[in-house]
VMD Tcl script that builds the backbone (N, CA, C; Angstrom):
set m [mol new atoms 423]
animate dup $m
set s [atomselect $m all]
$s set {name element resname resid chain x y z} {
  {N N ASP 1 A -24.096 -6.818 22.906}
  {CA C ASP 1 A -24.082 -5.488 22.331}
  {C C ASP 1 A -22.984 -5.373 21.284}
  {N N ASP 2 A -23.284 -4.666 20.211}
  {CA C ASP 2 A -22.287 -4.406 19.190}
  {C C ASP 2 A -21.438 -3.222 19.601}
  {N N LEU 3 A -20.150 -3.261 19.221}
  {CA C LEU 3 A -19.253 -2.147 19.485}
  {C C LEU 3 A -19.319 -1.198 18.306}
  {N N HIS 4 A -19.658 0.045 18.555}
  {CA C HIS 4 A -19.738 1.055 17.504}
  {C C HIS 4 A -18.825 2.210 17.864}
  {N N PRO 5 A -17.621 2.282 17.274}
  {CA C PRO 5 A -16.759 3.428 17.554}
  {C C PRO 5 A -17.458 4.714 17.136}
  {N N GLY 6 A -17.029 5.850 17.698}
  {CA C GLY 6 A -17.661 7.123 17.430}
  {C C GLY 6 A -17.531 7.583 15.993}
  {N N ALA 7 A -16.493 7.154 15.280}
  {CA C ALA 7 A -16.272 7.546 13.887}
  {C C ALA 7 A -16.475 6.325 12.995}
  {N N PRO 8 A -16.735 6.535 11.698}
  {CA C PRO 8 A -16.835 5.388 10.785}
  {C C PRO 8 A -15.525 4.598 10.770}
  {N N VAL 9 A -15.634 3.296 10.671}
  {CA C VAL 9 A -14.465 2.423 10.735}
  {C C VAL 9 A -14.353 1.636 9.441}
  {N N SER 10 A -13.116 1.557 8.909}
  {CA C SER 10 A -12.909 0.816 7.670}
  {C C SER 10 A -12.388 -0.589 7.915}
  {N N SER 11 A -11.649 -0.803 9.012}
  {CA C SER 11 A -11.138 -2.142 9.309}
  {C C SER 11 A -10.816 -2.251 10.797}
  {N N VAL 12 A -10.852 -3.508 11.289}
  {CA C VAL 12 A -10.691 -3.777 12.719}
  {C C VAL 12 A -9.814 -5.005 12.889}
  {N N ALA 13 A -9.008 -5.010 13.957}
  {CA C ALA 13 A -8.235 -6.194 14.336}
  {C C ALA 13 A -8.173 -6.257 15.853}
  {N N VAL 14 A -8.326 -7.443 16.400}
  {CA C VAL 14 A -8.200 -7.646 17.838}
  {C C VAL 14 A -6.853 -8.299 18.085}
  {N N SER 15 A -6.100 -7.743 19.013}
  {CA C SER 15 A -4.789 -8.296 19.359}
  {C C SER 15 A -4.796 -8.717 20.817}
  {N N ALA 16 A -4.934 -10.010 21.049}
  {CA C ALA 16 A -4.897 -10.519 22.418}
  {C C ALA 16 A -3.501 -10.349 23.006}
  {N N ALA 17 A -2.467 -10.456 22.161}
  {CA C ALA 17 A -1.086 -10.311 22.624}
  {C C ALA 17 A -0.829 -8.919 23.190}
  {N N HIS 18 A -1.425 -7.903 22.595}
  {CA C HIS 18 A -1.248 -6.529 23.065}
  {C C HIS 18 A -2.410 -6.073 23.947}
  {N N GLY 19 A -3.441 -6.868 24.041}
  {CA C GLY 19 A -4.587 -6.534 24.875}
  {C C GLY 19 A -5.359 -5.326 24.381}
  {N N CYS 20 A -5.537 -5.254 23.048}
  {CA C CYS 20 A -6.248 -4.090 22.518}
  {C C CYS 20 A -7.046 -4.440 21.269}
  {N N LEU 21 A -7.983 -3.570 20.996}
  {CA C LEU 21 A -8.746 -3.596 19.760}
  {C C LEU 21 A -8.180 -2.452 18.925}
  {N N ALA 22 A -7.711 -2.754 17.725}
  {CA C ALA 22 A -7.167 -1.730 16.831}
  {C C ALA 22 A -8.139 -1.543 15.679}
  {N N TYR 23 A -8.335 -0.293 15.266}
  {CA C TYR 23 A -9.224 -0.033 14.146}
  {C C TYR 23 A -8.781 1.219 13.403}
  {N N VAL 24 A -9.107 1.254 12.117}
  {CA C VAL 24 A -8.796 2.412 11.278}
  {C C VAL 24 A -10.089 3.162 11.026}
  {N N THR 25 A -10.076 4.446 11.338}
  {CA C THR 25 A -11.251 5.272 11.090}
  {C C THR 25 A -11.239 5.740 9.644}
  {N N SER 26 A -12.417 5.975 9.123}
  {CA C SER 26 A -12.520 6.548 7.781}
  {C C SER 26 A -13.245 7.876 7.924}
  {N N GLY 27 A -13.140 8.698 6.940}
  {CA C GLY 27 A -13.746 10.020 7.018}
  {C C GLY 27 A -12.687 11.087 6.853}
  {N N SER 28 A -12.870 12.213 7.502}
  {CA C SER 28 A -11.944 13.331 7.305}
  {C C SER 28 A -10.593 13.094 7.966}
  {N N ARG 29 A -10.553 12.323 9.064}
  {CA C ARG 29 A -9.281 12.015 9.735}
  {C C ARG 29 A -9.075 10.509 9.737}
  {N N GLN 30 A -8.163 10.043 8.901}
  {CA C GLN 30 A -7.833 8.612 8.865}
  {C C GLN 30 A -6.799 8.349 9.939}
  {N N GLU 31 A -7.134 7.491 10.895}
  {CA C GLU 31 A -6.237 7.201 12.006}
  {C C GLU 31 A -6.356 5.737 12.404}
  {N N VAL 32 A -5.244 5.199 12.906}
  {CA C VAL 32 A -5.301 3.914 13.591}
  {C C VAL 32 A -5.525 4.265 15.051}
  {N N GLN 33 A -6.581 3.730 15.626}
  {CA C GLN 33 A -6.886 3.986 17.021}
  {C C GLN 33 A -6.880 2.671 17.781}
  {N N PHE 34 A -6.637 2.766 19.076}
  {CA C PHE 34 A -6.543 1.583 19.925}
  {C C PHE 34 A -7.482 1.733 21.102}
  {N N LEU 35 A -8.094 0.622 21.456}
  {CA C LEU 35 A -8.973 0.577 22.611}
  {C C LEU 35 A -8.537 -0.622 23.448}
  {N N PRO 36 A -8.030 -0.382 24.659}
  {CA C PRO 36 A -7.640 -1.509 25.506}
  {C C PRO 36 A -8.824 -2.440 25.739}
  {N N LEU 37 A -8.584 -3.745 25.638}
  {CA C LEU 37 A -9.664 -4.717 25.801}
  {C C LEU 37 A -10.324 -4.605 27.169}
  {N N ALA 38 A -9.574 -4.188 28.183}
  {CA C ALA 38 A -10.139 -4.051 29.523}
  {C C ALA 38 A -11.189 -2.946 29.570}
  {N N ARG 39 A -11.160 -2.015 28.605}
  {CA C ARG 39 A -12.099 -0.897 28.612}
  {C C ARG 39 A -13.234 -1.049 27.594}
  {N N VAL 40 A -13.246 -2.131 26.835}
  {CA C VAL 40 A -14.246 -2.277 25.780}
  {C C VAL 40 A -15.661 -2.223 26.338}
  {N N HIS 41 A -15.925 -2.926 27.428}
  {CA C HIS 41 A -17.286 -2.970 27.959}
  {C C HIS 41 A -17.714 -1.657 28.608}
  {N N ALA 42 A -16.749 -0.893 29.112}
  {CA C ALA 42 A -17.085 0.366 29.777}
  {C C ALA 42 A -17.022 1.558 28.823}
  {N N TRP 43 A -16.626 1.341 27.582}
  {CA C TRP 43 A -16.420 2.433 26.638}
  {C C TRP 43 A -17.741 2.922 26.082}
  {N N ASP 44 A -17.928 4.213 26.090}
  {CA C ASP 44 A -19.122 4.835 25.532}
  {C C ASP 44 A -18.742 5.473 24.205}
  {N N PRO 45 A -19.133 4.881 23.081}
  {CA C PRO 45 A -18.708 5.397 21.778}
  {C C PRO 45 A -19.218 6.799 21.482}
  {N N LEU 46 A -20.309 7.205 22.102}
  {CA C LEU 46 A -20.823 8.554 21.876}
  {C C LEU 46 A -19.969 9.612 22.560}
  {N N TRP 47 A -19.119 9.174 23.494}
  {CA C TRP 47 A -18.267 10.074 24.242}
  {C C TRP 47 A -16.845 10.060 23.689}
  {N N ASP 48 A -16.626 9.376 22.596}
  {CA C ASP 48 A -15.296 9.150 22.042}
  {C C ASP 48 A -14.494 10.427 21.859}
  {N N ASP 49 A -15.074 11.459 21.256}
  {CA C ASP 49 A -14.323 12.677 20.980}
  {C C ASP 49 A -13.919 13.419 22.245}
  {N N GLY 50 A -14.633 13.247 23.325}
  {CA C GLY 50 A -14.297 13.935 24.563}
  {C C GLY 50 A -13.464 13.087 25.497}
  {N N ALA 51 A -12.970 11.964 25.038}
  {CA C ALA 51 A -12.256 11.035 25.904}
  {C C ALA 51 A -10.749 11.231 25.877}
  {N N GLU 52 A -10.298 12.437 25.557}
  {CA C GLU 52 A -8.859 12.675 25.517}
  {C C GLU 52 A -8.250 12.342 26.861}
  {N N GLY 53 A -7.111 11.668 26.829}
  {CA C GLY 53 A -6.452 11.257 28.045}
  {C C GLY 53 A -6.917 9.898 28.535}
  {N N LEU 54 A -8.094 9.453 28.115}
  {CA C LEU 54 A -8.585 8.144 28.531}
  {C C LEU 54 A -8.252 7.070 27.508}
  {N N LEU 55 A -8.209 7.445 26.240}
  {CA C LEU 55 A -7.856 6.513 25.184}
  {C C LEU 55 A -6.440 6.799 24.709}
  {N N PRO 56 A -5.725 5.763 24.261}
  {CA C PRO 56 A -4.372 5.989 23.743}
  {C C PRO 56 A -4.409 6.923 22.535}
  {N N PRO 57 A -3.322 7.656 22.302}
  {CA C PRO 57 A -3.313 8.579 21.161}
  {C C PRO 57 A -3.363 7.822 19.834}
  {N N PRO 58 A -4.107 8.345 18.860}
  {CA C PRO 58 A -4.185 7.677 17.555}
  {C C PRO 58 A -2.942 7.967 16.709}
  {N N ARG 59 A -2.798 7.211 15.638}
  {CA C ARG 59 A -1.708 7.428 14.686}
  {C C ARG 59 A -2.338 7.708 13.328}
  {N N SER 60 A -1.968 8.823 12.721}
  {CA C SER 60 A -2.506 9.171 11.411}
  {C C SER 60 A -2.003 8.207 10.348}
  {N N VAL 61 A -2.873 7.891 9.389}
  {CA C VAL 61 A -2.505 7.015 8.274}
  {C C VAL 61 A -3.004 7.631 6.972}
  {N N GLU 62 A -2.520 7.097 5.869}
  {CA C GLU 62 A -2.930 7.585 4.551}
  {C C GLU 62 A -4.408 7.300 4.314}
  {N N ARG 63 A -5.079 8.206 3.653}
  {CA C ARG 63 A -6.508 8.061 3.354}
  {C C ARG 63 A -6.746 6.781 2.546}
  {N N GLY 64 A -7.707 5.984 2.966}
  {CA C GLY 64 A -8.041 4.749 2.274}
  {C C GLY 64 A -7.275 3.531 2.763}
  {N N SER 65 A -6.418 3.700 3.770}
  {CA C SER 65 A -5.640 2.574 4.295}
  {C C SER 65 A -6.527 1.591 5.039}
  {N N GLU 66 A -6.172 0.327 4.972}
  {CA C GLU 66 A -6.887 -0.739 5.677}
  {C C GLU 66 A -5.928 -1.407 6.653}
  {N N LEU 67 A -6.423 -1.775 7.805}
  {CA C LEU 67 A -5.637 -2.497 8.794}
  {C C LEU 67 A -5.640 -3.967 8.424}
  {N N VAL 68 A -4.463 -4.526 8.195}
  {CA C VAL 68 A -4.345 -5.929 7.803}
  {C C VAL 68 A -4.127 -6.802 9.038}
  {N N ALA 69 A -3.195 -6.386 9.918}
  {CA C ALA 69 A -2.875 -7.209 11.083}
  {C C ALA 69 A -2.163 -6.375 12.138}
  {N N VAL 70 A -2.214 -6.872 13.362}
  {CA C VAL 70 A -1.378 -6.372 14.449}
  {C C VAL 70 A -0.474 -7.547 14.796}
  {N N LEU 71 A 0.834 -7.381 14.583}
  {CA C LEU 71 A 1.761 -8.495 14.784}
  {C C LEU 71 A 1.883 -8.825 16.267}
  {N N PRO 72 A 1.711 -10.087 16.650}
  {CA C PRO 72 A 1.683 -10.443 18.066}
  {C C PRO 72 A 3.028 -10.319 18.783}
  {N N GLY 73 A 4.132 -10.551 18.114}
  {CA C GLY 73 A 5.426 -10.523 18.793}
  {C C GLY 73 A 6.135 -9.196 18.735}
  {N N ARG 74 A 5.549 -8.230 18.048}
  {CA C ARG 74 A 6.187 -6.923 17.866}
  {C C ARG 74 A 5.132 -5.827 17.994}
  {N N PRO 75 A 5.577 -4.596 18.282}
  {CA C PRO 75 A 4.610 -3.496 18.377}
  {C C PRO 75 A 4.327 -2.886 17.010}
  {N N THR 76 A 3.885 -3.717 16.092}
  {CA C THR 76 A 3.743 -3.294 14.702}
  {C C THR 76 A 2.344 -3.589 14.179}
  {N N VAL 77 A 1.795 -2.621 13.441}
  {CA C VAL 77 A 0.564 -2.849 12.689}
  {C C VAL 77 A 0.924 -2.867 11.213}
  {N N VAL 78 A 0.235 -3.707 10.465}
  {CA C VAL 78 A 0.443 -3.783 9.017}
  {C C VAL 78 A -0.761 -3.134 8.353}
  {N N LEU 79 A -0.478 -2.151 7.508}
  {CA C LEU 79 A -1.518 -1.409 6.798}
  {C C LEU 79 A -1.385 -1.638 5.307}
  {N N GLN 80 A -2.510 -1.736 4.627}
  {CA C GLN 80 A -2.504 -1.815 3.166}
  {C C GLN 80 A -3.054 -0.503 2.634}
  {N N HIS 81 A -2.251 0.151 1.800}
  {CA C HIS 81 A -2.638 1.435 1.227}
  {C C HIS 81 A -3.498 1.218 -0.018}
  {N N PRO 82 A -4.193 2.250 -0.468}
  {CA C PRO 82 A -5.092 2.109 -1.621}
  {C C PRO 82 A -4.396 1.596 -2.884}
  {N N ARG 83 A -3.113 1.891 -3.035}
  {CA C ARG 83 A -2.380 1.427 -4.224}
  {C C ARG 83 A -1.972 -0.042 -4.109}
  {N N GLY 84 A -2.217 -0.643 -2.940}
  {CA C GLY 84 A -1.930 -2.063 -2.761}
  {C C GLY 84 A -0.666 -2.359 -1.992}
  {N N ASN 85 A 0.194 -1.363 -1.780}
  {CA C ASN 85 A 1.428 -1.631 -1.054}
  {C C ASN 85 A 1.164 -1.774 0.443}
  {N N LEU 86 A 1.997 -2.578 1.107}
  {CA C LEU 86 A 1.876 -2.823 2.537}
  {C C LEU 86 A 2.897 -1.988 3.288}
  {N N GLU 87 A 2.519 -1.542 4.476}
  {CA C GLU 87 A 3.422 -0.764 5.317}
  {C C GLU 87 A 3.334 -1.294 6.735}
  {N N GLY 88 A 4.487 -1.441 7.356}
  {CA C GLY 88 A 4.535 -1.773 8.771}
  {C C GLY 88 A 4.785 -0.497 9.550}
  {N N ALA 89 A 3.976 -0.229 10.543}
  {CA C ALA 89 A 4.134 0.976 11.355}
  {C C ALA 89 A 4.146 0.580 12.823}
  {N N ASP 90 A 4.918 1.310 13.603}
  {CA C ASP 90 A 5.008 1.065 15.041}
  {C C ASP 90 A 4.347 2.220 15.792}
  {N N PRO 91 A 3.046 2.137 16.055}
  {CA C PRO 91 A 2.371 3.210 16.790}
  {C C PRO 91 A 2.916 3.325 18.217}
  {N N LYS 92 A 2.977 4.542 18.703}
  {CA C LYS 92 A 3.562 4.803 20.021}
  {C C LYS 92 A 2.867 4.006 21.124}
  {N N TYR 93 A 1.558 3.817 21.032}
  {CA C TYR 93 A 0.838 3.051 22.047}
  {C C TYR 93 A 1.410 1.637 22.174}
  {N N LEU 94 A 1.632 0.976 21.053}
  {CA C LEU 94 A 2.164 -0.391 21.088}
  {C C LEU 94 A 3.635 -0.410 21.503}
  {N N VAL 95 A 4.412 0.602 21.088}
  {CA C VAL 95 A 5.833 0.667 21.453}
  {C C VAL 95 A 5.982 0.834 22.960}
  {N N VAL 96 A 5.201 1.737 23.550}
  {CA C VAL 96 A 5.282 1.951 25.000}
  {C C VAL 96 A 4.857 0.699 25.756}
  {N N ALA 97 A 3.784 0.058 25.325}
  {CA C ALA 97 A 3.326 -1.163 25.995}
  {C C ALA 97 A 4.380 -2.269 25.895}
  {N N ASP 98 A 5.007 -2.391 24.730}
  {CA C ASP 98 A 6.039 -3.407 24.545}
  {C C ASP 98 A 7.269 -3.085 25.381}
  {N N ALA 99 A 7.672 -1.823 25.429}
  {CA C ALA 99 A 8.825 -1.422 26.232}
  {C C ALA 99 A 8.563 -1.695 27.719}
  {N N CYS 100 A 7.358 -1.416 28.181}
  {CA C CYS 100 A 7.007 -1.689 29.579}
  {C C CYS 100 A 7.081 -3.183 29.878}
  {N N ARG 101 A 6.617 -3.985 28.941}
  {CA C ARG 101 A 6.687 -5.446 29.119}
  {C C ARG 101 A 8.140 -5.907 29.204}
  {N N LEU 102 A 9.002 -5.380 28.336}
  {CA C LEU 102 A 10.419 -5.746 28.344}
  {C C LEU 102 A 11.100 -5.287 29.633}
  {N N LEU 103 A 10.731 -4.107 30.136}
  {CA C LEU 103 A 11.299 -3.630 31.401}
  {C C LEU 103 A 10.867 -4.520 32.556}
  {N N GLU 104 A 9.616 -4.970 32.547}
  {CA C GLU 104 A 9.138 -5.883 33.594}
  {C C GLU 104 A 9.919 -7.193 33.575}
  {N N GLU 105 A 10.279 -7.637 32.372}
  {CA C GLU 105 A 11.034 -8.893 32.219}
  {C C GLU 105 A 12.532 -8.686 32.422}
  {N N ARG 106 A 12.934 -7.443 32.721}
  {CA C ARG 106 A 14.336 -7.058 32.939}
  {C C ARG 106 A 15.203 -7.309 31.712}
  {N N ARG 107 A 14.625 -7.116 30.557}
  {CA C ARG 107 A 15.369 -7.200 29.290}
  {C C ARG 107 A 15.672 -5.756 28.870}
  {N N TYR 108 A 16.589 -5.143 29.635}
  {CA C TYR 108 A 16.822 -3.707 29.540}
  {C C TYR 108 A 17.397 -3.262 28.204}
  {N N ALA 109 A 18.369 -3.985 27.683}
  {CA C ALA 109 A 18.985 -3.579 26.409}
  {C C ALA 109 A 17.946 -3.578 25.289}
  {N N GLU 110 A 17.139 -4.616 25.243}
  {CA C GLU 110 A 16.098 -4.699 24.216}
  {C C GLU 110 A 15.046 -3.607 24.403}
  {N N ALA 111 A 14.699 -3.323 25.653}
  {CA C ALA 111 A 13.719 -2.265 25.933}
  {C C ALA 111 A 14.252 -0.906 25.495}
  {N N LEU 112 A 15.528 -0.635 25.768}
  {CA C LEU 112 A 16.115 0.639 25.362}
  {C C LEU 112 A 16.191 0.767 23.845}
  {N N ARG 113 A 16.525 -0.321 23.161}
  {CA C ARG 113 A 16.536 -0.285 21.687}
  {C C ARG 113 A 15.139 -0.009 21.149}
  {N N ARG 114 A 14.143 -0.643 21.737}
  {CA C ARG 114 A 12.755 -0.451 21.302}
  {C C ARG 114 A 12.326 1.000 21.545}
  {N N MET 115 A 12.682 1.548 22.703}
  {CA C MET 115 A 12.303 2.933 23.012}
  {C C MET 115 A 13.012 3.917 22.084}
  {N N ARG 116 A 14.281 3.672 21.798}
  {CA C ARG 116 A 15.020 4.579 20.901}
  {C C ARG 116 A 14.435 4.520 19.497}
  {N N ARG 117 A 14.154 3.314 19.001}
  {CA C ARG 117 A 13.598 3.165 17.652}
  {C C ARG 117 A 12.200 3.782 17.555}
  {N N GLY 118 A 11.403 3.668 18.621}
  {CA C GLY 118 A 10.048 4.211 18.628}
  {C C GLY 118 A 9.960 5.648 19.109}
  {N N ARG 119 A 11.126 6.254 19.366}
  {CA C ARG 119 A 11.195 7.649 19.840}
  {C C ARG 119 A 10.398 7.861 21.126}
  {N N VAL 120 A 10.578 6.926 22.053}
  {CA C VAL 120 A 9.946 7.024 23.366}
  {C C VAL 120 A 11.008 7.498 24.343}
  {N N ASP 121 A 10.671 8.474 25.160}
  {CA C ASP 121 A 11.606 9.043 26.128}
  {C C ASP 121 A 12.072 7.956 27.092}
  {N N ALA 122 A 13.374 7.867 27.303}
  {CA C ALA 122 A 13.943 6.851 28.196}
  {C C ALA 122 A 13.544 7.083 29.653}
  {N N ASN 123 A 12.997 8.239 29.976}
  {CA C ASN 123 A 12.511 8.478 31.338}
  {C C ASN 123 A 11.383 7.526 31.709}
  {N N LEU 124 A 10.764 6.913 30.711}
  {CA C LEU 124 A 9.727 5.911 30.978}
  {C C LEU 124 A 10.273 4.843 31.906}
  {N N TRP 125 A 11.529 4.483 31.702}
  {CA C TRP 125 A 12.168 3.445 32.504}
  {C C TRP 125 A 12.150 3.830 33.977}
  {N N TYR 126 A 12.558 5.045 34.276}
  {CA C TYR 126 A 12.586 5.508 35.664}
  {C C TYR 126 A 11.177 5.779 36.187}
  {N N ASP 127 A 10.367 6.458 35.392}
  {CA C ASP 127 A 9.028 6.853 35.827}
  {C C ASP 127 A 8.138 5.654 36.149}
  {N N ARG 128 A 8.372 4.561 35.470}
  {CA C ARG 128 A 7.536 3.370 35.669}
  {C C ARG 128 A 7.718 2.783 37.060}
  {N N ASP 129 A 8.975 2.710 37.530}
  {CA C ASP 129 A 9.257 2.133 38.841}
  {C C ASP 129 A 10.614 2.649 39.330}
  {N N PRO 130 A 10.643 3.824 39.989}
  {CA C PRO 130 A 11.918 4.416 40.413}
  {C C PRO 130 A 12.732 3.509 41.342}
  {N N ALA 131 A 12.079 2.817 42.259}
  {CA C ALA 131 A 12.809 1.956 43.201}
  {C C ALA 131 A 13.504 0.817 42.458}
  {N N ARG 132 A 12.826 0.232 41.509}
  {CA C ARG 132 A 13.426 -0.867 40.739}
  {C C ARG 132 A 14.575 -0.362 39.882}
  {N N TRP 133 A 14.402 0.841 39.309}
  {CA C TRP 133 A 15.471 1.421 38.485}
  {C C TRP 133 A 16.727 1.628 39.335}
  {N N GLU 134 A 16.562 2.169 40.535}
  {CA C GLU 134 A 17.718 2.404 41.399}
  {C C GLU 134 A 18.347 1.093 41.856}
  {N N ALA 135 A 17.524 0.081 42.131}
  {CA C ALA 135 A 18.045 -1.222 42.562}
  {C C ALA 135 A 18.808 -1.918 41.432}
  {N N ASP 136 A 18.371 -1.728 40.190}
  {CA C ASP 136 A 19.014 -2.401 39.056}
  {C C ASP 136 A 20.057 -1.545 38.363}
  {N N ALA 137 A 20.384 -0.383 38.935}
  {CA C ALA 137 A 21.325 0.532 38.292}
  {C C ALA 137 A 22.686 -0.113 38.063}
  {N N ASP 138 A 23.127 -1.002 38.958}
  {CA C ASP 138 A 24.429 -1.642 38.788}
  {C C ASP 138 A 24.483 -2.546 37.563}
  {N N CYS 139 A 23.416 -3.294 37.311}
  {CA C CYS 139 A 23.428 -4.191 36.158}
  {C C CYS 139 A 23.192 -3.432 34.845}
  {N N ILE 140 A 22.737 -2.184 34.946}
  {CA C ILE 140 A 22.508 -1.378 33.743}
  {C C ILE 140 A 23.833 -0.834 33.237}
  {N N ALA 141 A 24.660 -0.339 34.140}
  {CA C ALA 141 A 25.943 0.258 33.764}
  {C C ALA 141 A 26.911 -0.806 33.443}
}
mol reanalyze $m
mol bondsrecalc $m
mol representation Tube
mol addrep $m
């Protein structure tokens, strides 16, 4: 079966490193949207607009932008604008996923820097695993 997102799509990239399909919609709302690879087979594209809370939040982009790449080692997408210039953007979906991965690996300083740069609430650290946060509180301070 072919995957048909609910809105017209101008470009697509699959990121195995982040476990998602990234695509840029075209039309009245230009956005970079993400679909976790685990949900690709169960996703109903006709239900896309009503799937709030089930799909990660999109990131608005300039009209006519194309998705060039999703960088595997960083939570960054590279977009090419209509004038030809390239932009690196860190969508919140990728920043949160990367921060969670760093917290799992106990790379706390790097995770906190990533969360601060991506404007992600540091409560993610506690909310993700309160028992682990309390157990590791000594090495944090």
